[in-house]
N, C-alpha and C positions, 0 to 999 in steps of 0.2 A: 504494500501499500504505499502511494506518495505521501512524504511528508516533508512539509518545507520548512527549513528552521531560518528565523530570522533573529539575527542579534542587536542587542542595545549597542548604540555607540554613546554620543554625548547626550547629556540630559539639560544641558544649560549652555551657554555662552561662556566659554572659559574653562568648561569641565576638561577634566584629564581624557587623553585619547588611550593611554597606555593599556587598559583594560579591554578596549575595543581591535587594538590591535592584537591582544594575545587572544581575544575570540576568531579575528581573521585567521592566525595563524594554527590556532590547536581546535577550534569551534565547527570545523566543518559546515557553514553556515552558508545561506544562499545569499541572504541581505544582510547589509548592515543599516540599519535605520536611525537618523538624529534625531532630537528636539533640540534646537537650539533657540527657541525664541520665547520670552517670556514677553507679558506686557510692558514691563520695565525696560525687556533688553530695546523693543522697538524705540522708545524715547532713547536710550544711547544711541541706536545706530543713525537717528536721525540728527541728532548733534555731530556726530562723525562725520556725515555728509553734508552738514554745512560747512565744516571746516575745509572738506576734500570731497569734491562732487563724484569723485571715482569710487569713493567709500561707501558705506551703507548696507554693508554686509559683514558677517560677524568674520572679522578679520582671522582668527586662529585656524579659519578653512584652509589657509596654505600650510600650517605646521600637520593639519588632520589628513589632508590630502597626500603630502607629502610622504606620511606614514602608512598611508591604506592604499594609495592606489598600485602598488607593485603586488599587493594581493587583489586587487580589480584582475589585474594581468595574469598574474601566475593561476588563479583561481576560480575566476569566474565571478566574483564575486561583485553584487552591484549594492552602489549607494544612494540612499536616498537621503537629501536632507532639507530641512526650510532655512538652511543659513544665509539664503539669498536675503532675509530681512527687506528693507526698502529698497535694495538695489538688488535683484536676483539675477539681471542680466550681467552686472559688475561681478557677482560672483561666478556667473557662467566663465567670465572671460579668465579671470583669477586661475579656476581648477583647468581650464585649457593651456595656460601659462605652465603651471606645474606641470602637466603630462606631457607637455612637448620639454619641458627642461630633461622628465625623466625618458624622453624619446618612445613616449608612449601614443603614437599617430594614430592607431588604428581605433581607440576608444572613441565613445559618443555620450556627449554631455548635453543634456537636456535642461531646458529651462522653461518654469511655468510663470506665466504673467498674468497680470488681471485682478488679484487680489486690491492692487492698489486704486483708491478711488479717490484719492485726496483731489485731482484735478477735475473730476466729474462732479463736485458738489452742488456747482451751481445749476447745472444740467439735471440732476437728479431731484434737486428741490423743485425745479420748475415742473417735473412730471408728477410732483406730489409727494414725492419720499419726505417726510417729516423729519426723520433722525431725531426723535425725541429721546430723551434719555429713557432706557429700558427700565431703570427701578423708580427712580425719581419722576417722571414725566417731565421733567424740566425741557423746555425749548433750545432747540439746537441755537437760538439765536444769542444766547447767554454767551456761547464761547465760539461761535462761529469765525469772528474775526480773530481769534487766536490760535485758529487750527494749526498744528506742525505736520500732522500725519492723520492718515483714514485708511484702513485697512480691513479688508471683509477677511473672515475666516472661511477657506475653501477644503473642501473635502479632498476624499482620496480618488475620484474620477481622473482629474488630468495627470494625475500620477500616472494612472494605470495606461493611460494614453500615451505618454513618453516611453512606457516600457514596451508598448506594443510596435512601438517606433525604432525599436532595438536599442535606447539607451543604455550605457553601464554605469550613468551618474545623473542623478536628476536633483535638480536644485529649484526650490519654489522661493516664496514669498511667504507672506502669512498663512499657513495652514494650520489647521487644530492639532495639538499634539501626537495624536493619533493616526493623522492620516498616512504619513508613511510607514506604519507599520501593518495597517490594511489594504493598503495599495496592492503589494504583491503579492497578497492572497487570491484578492478579485483577479488579477493577472494570470497567476498559475492555475488555478481552478476553476476560472471562467464563472464565477459567482453572479448574477444578475443583481441588478440594481435594488429588486423588492425582495432579496432572500434575506429576508430582516432578523431572523434567527443566525445565520454564519456570519452575515456583516456585525451583528451586535458581538458576536465573540472574536472576531477580528480586532475590533478598536478594543473589547476588552482585553483581549492581548498586548496591544498596544499602551494602552492605561498602564498595565503591569511593567512595561518595558521602558514607558518614555523617560524616568527618571533615574536613568544610568543604575547604581547600587542599591536604590531603595528597595527593591525586591531579593536582593541578594544580601542584604542584613546592613547596609548604609542607613544611616540617619535611623535604626529602630530603637525603639522604645522599651521594648521586654529585656531579655538579657543581654544586650549590647557589650556587655564586657566579656563575655566568653564565645563573642563572635572571633575565630580565628581568621588570621592574614588579613586584617583591615588595611594593612602598609601596601598591600599590594591585591584590594577585593578585585573580585570579578565583576562583570556585568552582565545580567541574565540574558539567557537565549530562549526562546519558545519554538516547539515543535510542535506546528499547526497541520493537523490532518482536515482532511475534506468536509469530513463530518462539522468541523469547528470546534471538538475537544481537542487541547493541546497540552502541552507541557511544560513547566516552567522549569529552567535549570542553568547549569553554568560550566565551564571549563574547569576540569580538575586543577590545571597550573596556575591558578589564580585562588586567592583566599576568598574569605564570606560563607555565607550559608542561603539553600534555598529551602524554607520550611513552609509547614503553613501557617505559622504567625507570621513569617517577614513577608509574605505575600500577602498575606489577609491586611494588614498593615498597610500596604501601597494600595489594596484593593478600595479602600476608602479615603486615599489620600485626594482633598482636591475635589469630593463627589457631593454635590450639594444633597442630591436626592435620588438615591440608589435606585429606584422603580423608575426614574425616566433622567436618564444621563443624557442630553441632547447633543448630537454632532451633526455635521452637514449629512452623513451618510446614512445615519439611521439613530433611534431615540433607543437607548441601552438601559434594560431592566435586568439588576443585580439581585434581584430579591431571592433568586431560586440557585445562586452560584454554590458549586459545592467543589470545594477543594479537599483533595486526598494525596497524603504523602506517600509514593509508590517508589522509594529508593531513595538513597542519601544524595541531597541536592536536587532531588525530583520530586515536583507537585503536579498532579493532574487538576485542570481545571475544566468542570463542564458544567450545564443547567443554564447557561447565558441565553437570552431573550432578548428578542427586537421587536420594536414595530417601528410603523414610518417615519421615514425621515421629517424635519420642520418643511414649511412653505418659506421661511424667511431665514438668511444668514447673518451671524452675529456681526458688527462690526464695531473694532476698538479705535479710537478716535486721541490724540493726544493735544493738548493745548498749552500754550505757555500760562503759567499759572503764579508769577513772581519768582522771588528768590530766598533761599536760605541761607542764613549767617549761623554760626555756631562756635562756640568756644568750651573749651575744657578744662578744669583746674582741680588739683587735688589737695584733701586735707587727710591729715595722719590722727592717729590716737592720741590721746584721748578726746573722746567726745567728737568723733571724726564726722558721723551724719548731722549731730547737731550744730557743727561749723559750717558745711555744706548749705543746709538749711538757711542759716542766717545770712549767709553770702548770697543766696539766691532772694531772700527778702531785701538784702540791699540795693542789688542790681534792679529788681522790679520796681523799688521806689524812686531809683536813679531815673530809669527810662519815663517813668510819668514826669518826673520834675524839668527833664530834659526835653520834653515835648515829642521825645519820639512816640511814633506810631507804627505798629505792627500787626497783620491780620491775626497773628498765632504768636503766642510763646508756650515753650515746651520746657519744661523742666524734669530731668530725670537722675538719679544717683547710682552711679555705677558701682556694683558691691550691693547694693538694698535692690531697688525696683526697677532698673531700666530694660531688664525683660518681661517682668513679671507684672510692672504697672502698679496700677489699683488693686492687684490683687496680692502682693507681695505681704508680708505679716511684718510687724513690726518688729525688727530688730534686735538682738542683745546692743549693749551699749559700748561693748568691745570690740569693736570691728578695727580692724588694724587702719585701713583707708578706705576712703570713699572719695569719686570724683563727681565734681558737680559738671553737668553737662546743661548747657541752656542753648535752646536753637528758637530762633526765629523768623517768621515767614514775611515779608515785605514786597513791596512793588519794584525795588531797584537794588543794584548792587548796594550802591551808595547806602540805601538806609539801612541795609543789613549790616553794612561794614561797622556802624556806629557801636553796634554789641562790642567788638572787640574791644573797643576803646575805655569800656568801662571798668574791665577787668583787672588791668596790673595795678590800680591803685589799690585794691583791695589786699594786698601783699603788705601793704605797711599798715594800711589805714583800717583792715577788716579783721574779722577770726585769724589767731594765730595758727602757723604750722602750715601753712599753702604751699604747694609744689607742684611740680609737674606741670606747668602750665602750656596750653597747647593754644597760643592766641595768633596763629598764623594761618589759620584753616580757610581757604577761600572760599568765597560764595559760592553757592552753585543753584543754577536757575531750575526750577522747580515745574515739572509738567503735569496737568490734571489729567485725568481719564477720563473718557466718555463713551459709554457702551450703549450702543443702540441696534435696531435690526432694519433689514431691508429685503426686499423680496428678490428670491435668490436668482431667478431669470435674469435681472438686471446686471447683476455679476457675473454670472456664469455665462453671458451672451459674449463677452467681452474678454474670457480668458484665453490666453493662446499657449500652445505647447510647442517652441522651438529645438529643435535636435541639429546638434552641430557635430561633426566628426572632428577631432583634434588637428587630422594632419592637411585638413583643407579650410581650415578656420583661417580668416585673416583678420 
């Protein structure tokens, strides 16, 4: 019986590629699928492109391709990635450059475009698309003048088309996290676009693999301290059958663990409604999923159900939302937290007295509540040290830089034993996120698949 083996590659921009290389070397996989884009990543890539219009894709694609293209050539592994970000054509060009450098002229590199609707906003509005915020109902007019990007989440079908055209590498812009994982199954098994249960199983498989090592013991909340080999952890591999059932495993040459518990934790990660996980390809129902340990580092997954895909696609937009300024200063025992709180009180009073206006002021105490926030319990009085972090959000760089000037006088004019002052943290531009829906046909009608052979690319 035919089995398609899909391996996880990177789970985010900047993730290590070494486990994926090990999978390519030892894992006997047919495909390696990347999920490089988070909503935050899109913002980073837009800022990158503003500095140099040739960028806008994840720039670690260069090292990833140098590491993996030899296995594409040697073993026939296909690479599927959404590393194109806001400039998938630029990513395609870079992949081809690396392939030429490695003298792999016969490789075919496909690019999928059409997710970027930023330049079509006025036209779409004239056609009656509202772009109201999908959660708050606010009008797009609140932020339209400040928009920096707008990308729809595409599904698997354009990637399937690229594979049908013989692509060895497929690079896309904004797709769902799971599209790169489902696409090879549709291509290999010929699943129809309304084979809801199988499609749902492929999406769920992608969900279990999309976060690199989170199904193999990474970021595990159970007995994490007993996970062996985390310094060389392996990424998960899925062995998918035509029925839709599959097994999650990993290569023996890397560390980590595949167990019901590690898989179960990833199963619920970022899932709002387990009965209706909505994607462009299918709506997934996880309420009947069965996980079964069938061997060392082998978990069988079955029982995934699917329902029809939605009529709309999600669009994520980013808009200019002012600037952040921040300062960090430490206080030592005794009364470390008390000193830090007093300094916060002093600075807030001086902000008011100096007529400084900020849209938001946030205070946290590293060593006490910087992670747990209001859920942090009152600590003992013998904390060795606490760092006061104050962050402000303002409309201009100049506004937020005023905060930095208030901290140095505290060393002689405030609570004792201050130290470790970070006073030169540069302001950061902030981007707000806007989520909305758009009729899918308005986007999908504009999607294009372009396949280029390395040796003939100019």
